[in-house]
C-alpha positions as CSV (number, residue, x, y, z in Angstrom):
1,M,-1.3,-23.5,-6.7
2,E,0.2,-24.6,-9.6
3,S,2.0,-22.4,-12.6
4,G,-0.6,-21.2,-15.2
5,E,-3.4,-22.5,-13.2
6,F,-5.8,-20.4,-10.7
7,L,-8.5,-21.4,-8.4
8,G,-11.1,-19.9,-9.5
9,K,-11.9,-16.1,-10.9
10,R,-8.8,-15.3,-13.4
11,P,-7.1,-11.9,-11.8
12,R,-9.1,-9.9,-14.7
13,E,-12.1,-11.6,-13.7
14,R,-11.6,-10.6,-10.3
15,I,-11.5,-7.1,-11.3
16,W,-14.4,-7.0,-12.6
17,S,-16.6,-8.8,-9.7
18,D,-14.8,-8.0,-6.5
19,G,-12.5,-4.4,-7.5
20,V,-9.1,-3.9,-8.6
21,G,-8.0,-3.5,-4.7
22,A,-8.9,-7.2,-3.7
23,L,-6.3,-8.6,-5.9
24,T,-3.2,-9.2,-4.9
25,D,0.5,-8.1,-6.3
26,R,0.7,-11.3,-8.0
27,E,-2.6,-11.4,-9.5
28,L,-2.0,-7.9,-10.5
29,L,1.3,-8.6,-12.5
30,C,-0.8,-11.6,-13.9
31,A,-3.4,-9.1,-15.1
32,A,-1.0,-6.2,-16.0
33,L,1.0,-8.7,-18.3
34,G,-1.8,-10.8,-19.9
35,T,-0.8,-13.7,-20.8
36,G,3.0,-15.7,-20.3
37,V,4.9,-17.5,-23.1
38,R,5.9,-20.4,-24.4
39,G,7.2,-22.7,-21.0
40,L,6.6,-20.0,-18.6
41,P,2.9,-19.1,-17.6
42,V,2.0,-16.2,-17.0
43,E,1.3,-16.9,-12.9
44,R,5.3,-18.1,-12.9
45,L,6.3,-15.1,-14.5
46,A,5.0,-13.0,-12.3
47,D,6.2,-15.0,-9.3
48,G,9.7,-14.7,-10.6
49,L,9.2,-11.0,-10.6
50,L,8.1,-10.7,-7.0
51,E,10.9,-12.6,-6.1
52,R,13.3,-11.0,-8.0
53,Y,11.8,-7.9,-6.7
54,P,10.9,-8.1,-3.3
55,G,8.6,-5.8,-1.7
56,C,8.4,-2.0,-3.1
57,A,11.5,-3.1,-5.2
58,L,9.8,-4.1,-8.5
59,L,8.8,0.0,-8.7
60,Q,12.3,0.7,-8.9
61,A,13.4,-1.9,-11.5
62,S,14.9,0.0,-14.7
63,V,12.9,-0.5,-17.7
64,S,16.2,-2.5,-19.5
65,D,17.0,-4.6,-16.7
66,L,13.2,-5.7,-16.9
67,A,13.2,-6.2,-20.9
68,A,16.4,-8.5,-19.9
69,L,14.2,-11.3,-18.2
70,R,12.4,-14.0,-19.9
71,G,9.4,-13.9,-20.8
72,L,8.8,-9.8,-20.8
73,G,10.7,-8.2,-23.8
74,P,10.9,-4.3,-24.8
75,A,7.1,-4.5,-25.2
76,R,5.6,-5.3,-21.9
77,A,8.5,-3.9,-20.1
78,A,7.8,-0.6,-21.1
79,G,4.4,-1.2,-20.3
80,L,5.2,-2.0,-16.8
81,A,8.0,0.6,-16.6
82,A,5.1,3.4,-17.2
83,S,2.6,1.8,-14.7
84,F,5.5,1.6,-12.0
85,E,6.1,5.7,-12.8
86,F,2.5,6.7,-13.1
87,S,2.0,5.0,-9.5
88,R,5.0,7.2,-8.5
89,R,3.8,10.3,-9.4
90,A,0.1,9.6,-7.5
91,P,1.2,10.6,-4.1
92,E,2.2,14.4,-6.0
93,R,-1.9,14.2,-7.6
94,G,-2.8,13.6,-5.0
95,R,-1.5,16.2,-2.3
96,A,-2.7,19.0,-5.5
97,S,-5.9,18.0,-4.5
98,A,-6.0,17.0,-1.3
99,S,-7.3,20.5,0.1
100,G,-11.1,19.7,-0.4
101,E,-11.3,16.0,1.4
102,P,-11.4,15.5,4.6
103,L,-11.4,11.6,5.3
104,S,-15.0,10.3,6.9
105,G,-14.0,7.6,8.7
106,P,-11.9,4.4,8.3
107,L,-14.4,3.0,4.6
108,D,-12.6,6.2,3.8
109,V,-8.9,5.3,5.0
110,W,-9.2,1.6,3.3
111,R,-10.6,3.2,0.2
112,R,-7.0,5.7,-0.3
113,L,-5.2,2.2,1.0
114,A,-5.2,0.6,-2.8
115,D,-1.9,0.9,-3.1
116,F,-0.8,-1.3,-0.6
117,R,-4.0,-2.9,1.3
118,G,-3.0,-6.4,-0.2
119,A,0.6,-6.3,-0.4
120,A,2.5,-9.1,0.3
121,R,4.8,-6.7,3.4
122,E,3.0,-5.0,5.9
123,C,3.2,-0.5,5.1
124,F,2.7,1.5,7.1
125,A,1.0,5.1,6.3
126,A,-0.1,8.1,8.3
127,F,-2.2,11.2,6.9
128,Y,-1.1,14.3,8.0
129,L,-4.9,16.8,8.4
130,D,-5.4,20.5,8.6
131,A,-8.6,21.5,10.9
132,A,-10.9,20.4,9.3
133,H,-9.7,16.6,8.9
134,R,-8.6,17.1,4.7
135,V,-5.6,15.4,3.8
136,L,-2.5,17.6,3.4
137,E,-0.1,14.7,2.5
138,R,-0.3,11.1,3.1
139,E,3.4,9.5,3.3
140,I,4.2,6.2,3.8
141,V,6.5,6.0,6.7
142,S,7.8,2.7,6.8
143,V,7.7,-1.1,4.9
144,G,8.2,-4.1,6.9
145,T,7.2,-6.1,10.1
146,L,5.5,-3.3,12.3
147,T,7.2,-2.9,15.8
148,E,7.8,-0.3,18.0
149,S,11.5,0.5,16.9
150,L,10.6,0.5,13.1
151,V,7.1,2.6,13.1
152,H,9.0,5.2,15.6
153,P,6.8,8.4,16.7
154,R,9.4,10.5,15.2
155,E,9.2,9.1,11.6
156,V,5.1,10.0,12.4
157,F,5.3,13.5,13.9
158,A,8.5,15.1,11.9
159,P,5.9,15.6,9.0
160,A,3.2,16.4,10.6
161,V,5.3,19.0,12.4
162,E,6.9,20.0,8.9
163,R,2.9,20.3,7.8
164,R,1.8,22.1,10.2
165,A,-1.3,19.3,10.5
166,A,-3.9,20.0,12.5
167,A,-3.8,15.8,13.1
168,V,-3.2,12.3,12.3
169,I,-4.6,9.6,10.9
170,V,-2.4,6.1,10.9
171,A,-2.8,3.1,8.8
172,H,-1.3,-0.3,7.5
173,N,-1.8,-3.4,6.4
174,H,-2.0,-7.2,7.4
175,P,-1.1,-9.4,4.6
176,S,-2.7,-12.3,6.4
177,G,-6.2,-11.2,5.3
178,D,-6.7,-10.6,8.6
179,P,-7.2,-7.2,9.6
180,R,-7.9,-7.3,13.9
181,P,-5.2,-5.1,15.6
182,S,-2.4,-7.5,17.4
183,E,-1.2,-6.4,20.7
184,E,1.6,-5.1,18.3
185,D,-0.4,-2.8,16.8
186,R,-2.2,-1.8,20.0
187,A,1.7,-0.4,21.6
188,V,2.4,1.2,18.3
189,T,-1.0,3.1,18.9
190,R,-0.5,4.0,22.7
191,R,2.8,5.4,22.1
192,L,2.3,7.6,19.0
193,C,-1.0,8.7,21.0
194,A,1.3,9.9,24.1
195,A,3.9,11.8,21.1
196,G,0.5,13.3,19.9
197,R,-0.3,14.3,23.2
198,L,3.2,15.7,23.9
199,L,2.9,18.2,20.6
200,G,-0.4,18.8,20.5
201,I,-0.9,17.0,17.0
202,P,-3.5,14.4,17.9
203,L,-4.0,11.0,16.5
204,L,-7.3,10.5,15.5
205,D,-7.1,6.8,14.6
206,H,-5.4,3.4,13.4
207,V,-6.7,1.9,10.5
208,V,-6.1,-1.9,10.5
209,V,-6.5,-3.3,6.3
210,S,-6.2,-6.0,4.4
211,A,-7.3,-6.5,0.7
212,T,-11.2,-6.8,1.7
213,R,-11.7,-5.5,5.4
214,W,-10.8,-2.9,7.7
215,D,-10.3,-2.9,11.6
216,R,-9.4,-0.3,14.1
217,V,-6.6,-0.2,16.9
218,P,-8.7,2.2,19.6
219,V,-6.7,5.2,20.3
């Protein structure tokens, strides 16, 4: 795609027509920035940010580092830094209000993963539930390619034991946009199910998400 041009709807238009969760990381940045500067269209500005700060690193960028980048400046850097800080505080707010909100199924899981379901890298999350399947806490277990070694049962179930969870639901995104489970997804799920049975904390579901769809790995 040529810099400075989108095929079809622009990001802010897509927010209204498709929902903010359907946008890619690039489109979200373009929507947040609004416009580019002379000689640097907003799409190239977003591409530069994502290249300089891959994965979740952008959320940790300091306001001074952002302000030093061409095309941002103090005002835009402050706006981005404020939105990133708001995102970092979101899990704390979610933990405070989660006790009355049970997970009702895979669609509900998909809705609660708006922060990474369209991400460019695979992110693996675990929902820790009480006996009524209300969310005690959601935690990002890993970021990167899903493998049995990366998503180890101890990384998933150690927080479950600490929080006295009654059950666990896990989920991860497919950056390809196709949420159909892979063989690696199935292998990881079998391993987690075995660990859950051993600990008495069952794995209830494994949901695979993309920006617009979801699927399930049999448990």
